N, C-alpha and C positions, 0 to 999 in steps of 0.2 A: 504492499499500498504505499509506497514510495513517491507515485507518480498515480496520475490519472489527470483528467479535465476540471476536476474539483478540489484537487489538494489545494492548490493554492487560495482560492476562494475561502475553503475551509480554514487555513494557516491563517487568513486575513479577518477571518469574522474573529476566528479564537483572539488574536491579538487587539483587536478592540474591545474585545471583552473583559480579557483575563485581569480580574481585580480583585484578588484573596481577599476575603475579610472574614468576619466569626459568621453572618447572615449565608453566604454560598457557602459557608463551610455546614452549616446546622443544616439548611436544608439539598444538601447533595447527602448526607447524613439520614434523612428520608428515603433514600433508595439502598439504602444497606439492609441485611438478611436479617440484623438482630432487631431494625423497625419492622420493617413491611411486611416481616414473614409473622411473627406475632399476631398483628392486626389480621391475617390471612387467617390465621389459625382460628381466631377469636370468634371471626365469623363462619367458619367452616363448624364449628360449635353450634353456633345461634344458629344456622339454617339447619342442622340436623337434628338437632332437637325440634324445633320446628315441623321439619319433615315429618320426623316421625310419630310426636302427637297427632300432626293432621293425617296419621295414619296412611302414609305412604306406603306402596308395597316393596318402592326400591328407596326406603328414604335414606341412604348412608351415598346412593350414587354420586346427588353433586358436589359434594362434600369430596368424594374420593376423585372425583375427578378433576375438580379445581387442583387437590393435593397435588397428583399425578401433572398437571399443566405446570405447578410449582418445579415439579422435581426435574421437569425436562429441560430448565432455564438455564440449569450450569451446563446438563449435558449438551446443550447447540451451543451456548456462549463462549465456552471452554475452546472446545474445538475450533470454531469460527476465529478465536484470537488467535490461536495456533497456526491457523492458514495464513490470515493476512499480516499478522506480524508488525503491525505499523508500531513506531516507534509514541510516545507520548509527548505532550507539548513543553516547553521550554521550564514548565510552572512545575512538571516534576521531576523527578531522577530520572536520570538516562538510562530506559527501560522497552523494551517493544509489550505488544501482546495489547490494546490500549482499543482495540475495535473490534468487534462491537463492547457496548456499553455496560459492563455486568449490572453496574447498581441501577443504569435506566431500564432495564429487562425484568431486574425483580421489581422494581418499584411498579412499572406499566402493569405488567402481569400478577402479583398481588394483590395491588390495589384493583386493577381492573377484573379480578376473579372474585373479588370482593363483593363488588357493583353489582357483576353480572348475577350472583346469589340472590342476595339483597334484593333486587328490584321484585321479582316476582311476590314479593312478601310485604311492599310497602301499598298500602292501599289508596293515598295522594299521586297525582300526577306531582305535585307540591315535592315531595318529600322525592319522589323517584328524581327529578329534574337537581335536586340537594346533593344525592348522593354522585350523581354525575359531575357535579359542577366540583364538588372537593375530589372525585375521582380526577379530574382535569387539572386542577387547583395542585394536586398531589405533584402530578405528573410533569406539569410544567415549573414546580419550583425546585426538583428533582436536576432537572435539566438544564436550568439556568443555573443552581447548585454547583454543577459539577463541569458545565463551560469557563462560569464567572471564578471558580477556583481556580481554573486550569487543571483540573485532574482531564478533562477528557475535551476532545476538539468535537466542535459540533455534529462532525459528520460521524462518528461513533455514537451519542447521542440517537440523529435521525437514523441510523442502521437500527440500533435496539429499538425504536419504536416499530422501524417496519419488519420487524421478527415477532414483534410480542402482538401487533396488530396482527399475524398470522393465527400467533396461537391461542389468541379471544374468540377471532372469528369460528376457532372449529371450533373451539367450548362452548360458544353461544349457541351454534349448530348443533353439536350435541345434548346441550341442554333442553332447547328446544324440540327437538327430535324425543327425547326420552320423556320429555312434560306429555308429549302428544298420546304418544306410546304408553304411558301408563294414568292417562287420563279414565281409561273407559272405569268407570263405576269409583273413582276415586276421584274425591273434590279437587278444584284446583286451587295452588297455596293462594293466589288473590281473594277466590270465593271460600275455602276451607275455611276451617273452626278456629280460630284465634288465640 
């Protein structure tokens, strides 16, 4: 990843953005495993409890699918980092393996899976919009923090967003299909018992 048509632009945008500070450090930490994965775990526990209480036949399936998706993140990101072997920004010690951003992928998938699992259980449009707004704010915050702090080039972040979008669309399709298959005789999460 030493060359290519977008590398020069990527480096110019990075030079304009990099201003390490406490806020950028905090925002980038929101994409770390110690923060994002416990948030997902809490949502997995809540959604599993709700599905089981509603009497769903496969009450464990949505949470298991989201957990598997989260486990796929390092399984996909690490080989991609090895394959591309891109050096880091001037703000980090000399090393390679920054593309794509693991923190970005972790944040996008953990918070995205949490949002997808919560949406069917939220009764109002405002609550669903709020969850999606929080998801977008968290991911934009992580991206800003990582690039502002100089941990990643902007394209490292964009690549992880692309990968995460594919993973989350797959989860959404799986969850949509499994809810249709199990809905015969089982209440929908939106209309089921509370």
